[in-house]
DRENMARLUM-218309 format. One record per atom (N, C-alpha, C, O, CB): y, z, x. Coordinates in steps of 0.05 Angstrom, whole numbers, padded with zeros to 5 digits, always signed. Atoms other than C-alpha are relative to their C-alpha. Glycine has a CB too. Layout:
YZX ...
This chain:
-00002+00008-00029 +02257+02153+01768 +00011-00027+00004 +00003-00046-00010 -00027+00000+00013 -00012+00025-00007 +02298+02098+01796 -00017-00016+00020 -00023-00005+00042 +00029+00004+00011 +00017+00015-00020 +02256+02043+01830 +00019-00013+00019 +00040-00023+00012 -00018-00020-00015 -00015+00014-00021 +02280+02015+01895 -00017-00026+00007 -00040-00024+00014 +00004+00018+00026 +00014+00025-00006 +02262+01942+01905 +00003-00010+00028 +00017-00029+00033 +00010-00021-00019 +00000+00005-00029 +02253+01942+01980 -00029-00002+00010 -00048+00008-00003 +00016+00022+00015 +00027+00002-00013 +02195+01926+02025 -00009+00026+00009 -00034+00031+00008 +00001-00018+00023 +00009-00027-00009 +02194+01997+02051 -00010+00016-00024 -00029+00032-00020 +00023+00016+00013 +00008-00015+00024 +02188+02026+01979 -00028-00012-00007 -00046+00004-00013 +00020-00003-00024 +00025+00012+00007 +02131+01976+01966 -00022+00011+00018 -00045+00017+00009 +00001-00030+00001 +00019-00010-00020 +02097+02001+02030 -00006+00029-00007 -00029+00038-00003 +00011-00003+00029 +00006-00027+00008 +02104+02073+02005 -00019+00002-00023 -00038+00018-00024 +00024+00015-00007 +00018+00001+00022 +02071+02055+01940 -00029-00007+00009 -00048+00006+00001 +00008-00021-00019 +00026+00008-00010 +02014+02020+01977 -00012+00022+00016 -00036+00024+00016 +00001-00024+00017 +00011-00023-00015 +02006+02082+02020 -00014+00019-00017 -00034+00031-00009 +00021+00014+00016 +00013-00018+00020 +01989+02123+01959 -00028-00010-00006 -00047+00006-00006 +00017+00002-00027 +00026+00012+00005 +01932+02075+01944 -00019+00002+00024 -00043+00006+00021 +00003-00028-00008 +00017-00001-00025 +01909+02075+02017 -00012+00029+00004 -00034+00032+00014 +00017-00009+00026 +00009-00027-00005 +01903+02151+02017 -00017+00010-00024 -00028+00032-00023 +00023+00020+00005 +00015-00008+00023 +01868+02153+01948 -00027-00014+00000 -00034-00028+00019 +00017-00006-00027 +00025+00014+00004 +01801+02130+01923 +00003-00028-00009 -00016-00043-00007 -00017+00015-00019 -00005+00027+00012 +01832+02068+01892 +00002-00021+00023 +00012-00016+00045 +00027+00001-00018 -00003+00023-00018 +01827+02001+01927 +00021-00018-00012 +00019-00025-00035 -00027-00016+00005 -00021+00018+00009 +01888+01958+01922 -00006-00028+00011 -00011-00031+00035 +00030+00010+00009 +00004+00026-00010 +01879+01883+01927 +00020-00019-00013 +00027-00017-00037 -00029-00009-00005 -00016+00022+00010 +01926+01824+01919 -00016-00024-00001 -00026-00034+00019 +00025-00004+00017 +00015+00025+00004 +01891+01764+01890 +00012-00019-00020 +00030-00011-00035 -00028+00006-00008 -00009+00019+00019 +01903+01702+01851 -00013+00006-00029 -00036+00013-00031 -00008-00029+00009 +00009-00005+00027 +01898+01711+01776 +00023-00002-00020 +00046+00002-00013 -00013+00026-00002 -00020+00001+00021 +01934+01704+01710 -00005+00022-00018 -00014+00018-00040 +00001-00026-00014 +00005-00023+00016 +01931+01774+01684 +00024+00002-00017 +00047-00004-00008 -00004+00026+00017 -00022-00001+00019 +01974+01786+01623 +00021+00020+00009 +00045+00014+00006 -00011+00007-00028 -00019-00021-00009 +02006+01849+01653 +00008-00005+00028 +00025+00009+00039 -00011+00028-00003 -00006+00004-00029 +02008+01821+01724 -00019+00015+00018 -00017+00013+00042 +00029+00008+00007 +00020-00015-00016 +01951+01866+01745 -00024+00005-00016 -00023+00002-00041 +00012+00026+00011 +00025-00006+00013 +01880+01885+01728 -00011+00025+00012 -00012+00027+00037 -00018-00024+00003 +00011-00025-00009 +01848+01954+01732 -00030-00001-00006 -00038-00007-00028 +00014+00024-00014 +00028-00005+00005 +01774+01964+01741 -00005+00030+00006 -00011+00037+00029 -00019-00019+00017 -00001-00029-00003 +01773+02039+01731 -00025+00011+00010 -00025+00030+00026 +00006+00013-00025 +00025-00010-00007 +01699+02049+01739 -00005-00002+00029 -00018+00014+00041 -00022-00013-00016 +00006+00003-00029 +01700+02021+01809 +00025+00007+00017 +00026+00005+00041 -00009-00030+00005 -00025-00009-00012 +01771+02046+01823 +00012-00022+00018 +00018-00018+00041 -00004+00025+00017 -00013+00023-00012 +01800+01978+01840 +00024-00009-00016 +00023-00011-00041 -00021-00024+00002 -00023+00011+00013 +01870+01953+01824 +00006-00026+00013 +00009-00028+00037 +00023+00020+00002 -00005+00026-00010 +01884+01880+01830 +00027-00009-00011 +00032-00008-00035 -00023-00020-00008 -00027+00009+00008 +01955+01853+01830 +00001-00030+00008 -00009-00039+00029 +00023+00017+00014 -00004+00028-00005 +01974+01780+01826 +00015-00004+00027 +00037+00006+00031 +00016-00013-00024 -00012+00003-00028 +01988+01757+01898 +00024-00018+00000 +00039-00018+00020 -00021-00011+00019 -00023+00018+00001 +02040+01707+01876 +00024+00014-00011 +00046+00002-00013 -00006-00024-00017 -00023-00015+00011 +02086+01761+01847 +00020+00005+00022 +00012+00010+00045 -00008+00026-00012 -00019-00007-00019 +02152+01770+01881 +00001+00031+00004 -00013+00046-00009 +00027-00011-00009 -00001-00028-00007 +02171+01837+01911 +00005+00019-00025 -00007+00040-00027 +00022+00004+00021 -00007-00016+00023 +02201+01864+01845 -00024+00003-00017 -00029+00024-00028 +00023-00012-00015 +00023-00001+00017 +02138+01846+01806 -00021+00017+00012 -00033+00032-00003 -00010-00029-00005 +00020-00017-00013 +02092+01879+01856 +00007+00029-00002 -00010+00045-00009 -00004-00008+00031 -00008-00028+00003 +02132+01943+01855 -00003+00010-00028 -00013+00032-00033 +00029+00004+00009 +00003-00008+00028 +02134+01944+01780 -00029+00004-00008 -00036+00022-00023 +00012-00021-00018 +00029-00001+00006 +02059+01932+01776 -00011+00027+00012 -00025+00043-00002 -00014-00025+00013 +00011-00024-00013 +02042+01987+01826 +00010+00025-00012 -00005+00044-00015 +00006+00001+00030 -00011-00023+00014 +02089+02036+01792 -00015+00005-00026 -00022+00028-00033 +00030-00004-00004 +00014-00003+00025 +02056+02022+01725 -00028+00009+00003 -00037+00025-00013 +00001-00026-00014 +00028-00008-00005 +01986+02029+01753 -00001+00030+00007 -00017+00045-00003 -00013-00017+00025 +00000-00027-00008 +02002+02095+01786 +00006+00019-00024 -00004+00041-00025 +00020+00004+00023 -00007-00016+00024 +02031+02121+01720 -00025+00002-00019 -00027+00022-00034 +00025-00013-00015 +00023+00002+00018 +01965+02102+01684 -00027+00009+00011 -00047+00011-00004 -00003-00028-00008 +00026-00008-00010 +01911+02126+01731 +00002+00028+00011 +00024+00038+00018 -00009-00020+00022 +00001-00026-00012 +01889+02193+01756 -00008-00002+00028 -00029-00015+00035 -00020+00018-00016 +00006+00001-00028 +01890+02201+01830 -00005+00029+00010 +00010+00047+00001 +00023-00014+00016 +00007-00026-00011 +01859+02260+01868 +00024+00007+00019 +00025-00005+00041 -00029+00000+00014 -00023-00007-00016 +01924+02292+01896 -00007+00015+00025 +00010+00017+00044 +00019+00017-00017 +00008-00015-00024 +01885+02333+01947 -00003-00018+00024 -00002-00008+00047 -00027+00014-00004 +00004+00019-00021 +01876+02269+01988 +00027-00010+00010 +00027-00023+00031 -00017-00023-00011 -00025+00012-00006 +01950+02252+01991 +00015+00017+00021 +00013+00041+00021 +00016-00004-00025 -00018-00014-00019 +01997+02270+02048 +00024+00012-00015 +00028+00007-00039 +00010-00020+00024 -00023-00015+00013 +02059+02312+02034 +00022-00021-00013 +00030-00017-00035 +00014+00019+00022 -00019+00020+00010 +02107+02251+02027 -00011-00015-00024 +00002-00019-00044 +00008-00019+00022 +00013+00016+00022 +02059+02211+01984 -00004+00018-00025 -00003+00008-00048 -00028-00013+00010 +00006-00018+00022 +02043+02272+01941 +00027+00003-00015 +00028+00001-00040 -00011+00029+00009 -00027-00003+00014 +02119+02282+01926 +00007-00026-00015 +00017-00024-00038 +00022+00006+00021 -00006+00026+00013 +02128+02208+01910 -00018-00003-00026 -00008-00010-00047 -00005-00024+00020 +00018+00002+00024 +02066+02208+01864 +00008+00018-00022 +00007+00010-00045 -00029+00006+00009 -00009-00018+00022 +02090+02269+01827 +00026-00010-00013 +00030-00007-00037 +00004+00029+00011 -00026+00012+00011 +02158+02237+01818 -00006-00024-00019 +00007-00028-00039 +00020-00009+00024 +00007+00024+00017 +02125+02174+01790 -00013+00010-00026 -00009-00002-00047 -00020-00021+00016 +00016-00009+00024 +02081+02214+01742 +00017+00017-00020 +00008+00023-00042 -00026+00016+00010 -00018-00015+00018 +02139+02254+01713 +00005-00015-00025 +00009-00039-00024 +00026+00007+00013 -00008+00014+00025 +02152+02238+01639 +00029-00009+00003 +00046+00006+00012 -00005+00019-00025 -00027+00011-00001 +02212+02193+01634 +00017+00014-00022 +00008+00019-00044 +00000-00031-00004 -00018-00012+00018 +02272+02225+01602 +00014-00020-00018 +00022-00041-00008 +00021+00016+00014 -00014+00021+00017 +02302+02189+01541 +00029-00003+00008 +00042+00016+00017 -00001+00008-00031 -00028+00004-00009 +02368+02157+01554 +00018+00000-00023 +00043-00003-00020 +00004-00027+00016 
């Protein structure tokens, strides 16, 4: 999947979190990967000082690594989530 580094794409990724059980928060922190996952509480924390590219990369990586109940997602968000979760093809 080709990532688009635009504010609208960031909003689409954030919408997936808003429709799921996961809570997305932007907070100050020096996480090694730029984000922190608390899976038991279903909380994803992203460094609030990250630029647009960094935030999109973090949300993309988080969505690839967590299980989200797809029954809660709307049609557009479900399609995007399925696209994100597809195994990447070798180049």
